[in-house]
Steps between C-alpha positions, in 0.01 A plus 500: 500500500794264532438173681804396704493166682735468796744227593644531850810290561600349834749212529481464122125439505197694383319612816246755620484679832210664681556867585871448439536271803776247427349251746189471280679376191315253283685312228314482169769355278858386554591602144459877432597454132208264453265767638653770279464284190136439585445876521672554166303223330175669603597825328654685796789730407610637838622353828555647847778290655573551870806367678362448852829349616675808366262735678575328828875471436532861369679390183401319183474122549287333231667640190545153352123454496468842337750392232322168448163667439641787292702269277226243446198728452433830327335652806591857589607471863500763769714373785508608864607387842832569669638747247721713721820568304634577155621140480150369575357710220772392257433134581124545451535661158774261387274207587208621292294752695324747270433731795581502870283612788656693786301556816704475819799659332292799388388552860841449662752624243351759269837601357579149377150446363523825304840392366332189363227713348759718327715208385228268370214739423139526616386218271725252684444604861165447676423657836362248745256681728387230740304631795316407816254753640635740234856478635775362276622156615854377437732199536260244360214681679649419840567865589283813486603854419342840564468569127146553368452297183348780291767751607765234427370449146464873430855562623650244265278612215666842537836322466403329174331174599227395254401151610373406846385171652281569802409217735268546793647234728175455691343383173783279375413133479160554659286461184270771633525766231742776406579829676297714259466805725877525531555442127247772418687745721834415340360540149338833592816639660766375258555405138700182555423173326338324794513122530250365752617214719335306780149374559392404147242228551292489182457648155282781639798623705705526181223683318474750788872585514502531122209745518686698767784553254762255625762421235543145622386248758703233675319175578626222722292285730180540296667308218661237721177438691297473180289810565606638161572277202790595275270483199275766656788746516505521122167686523674782687811488283298519177261774614 
């Protein structure tokens, strides 16, 4: 299973939110590149980079930070937050994103999202399936839809999507464990490469989602709060 630490960017700083609430932001480092280099030095190969300013502004904002990390590390970066147009996507890839994650756009503009899938291919485009009470949430998690998360994933799987990041918003930043029941249902009802996100609090959580069959796991606050040591992650990576 791939281990994918997260860096969320707000006002140029590395922050974490609780349940996606912008008012709960906590700054962990004013230099995101420093954090990324620390991840790389510990043996990490992947990074989930989220442009929180972009998600709120509905267009890419922190592409310079993306470029800085991509040009000064060898991390494979999946980038999301505020990607709403062809120009946004072009900027993300030109500044070093290996993959992009589209969530709100997939819920609000299927035609454009499918154009991206056709143009860039399924290996470059990740479906962001972020949900609250099973319903897909959009616009930086500030708005709810009437789209069931499992139906949403199955629909886009039928259109060619292979990779899915699923975040249960109620779990995100809470350090109370992952949404294993939901992940089990997704794995049973689809064949996507599922990346678990939200709620990882300890190594046991990672072992559980690996046993469920998740292809990857995104970890944020557990690292920043010292609940999981970077050195410990090598045990999962190597196994």
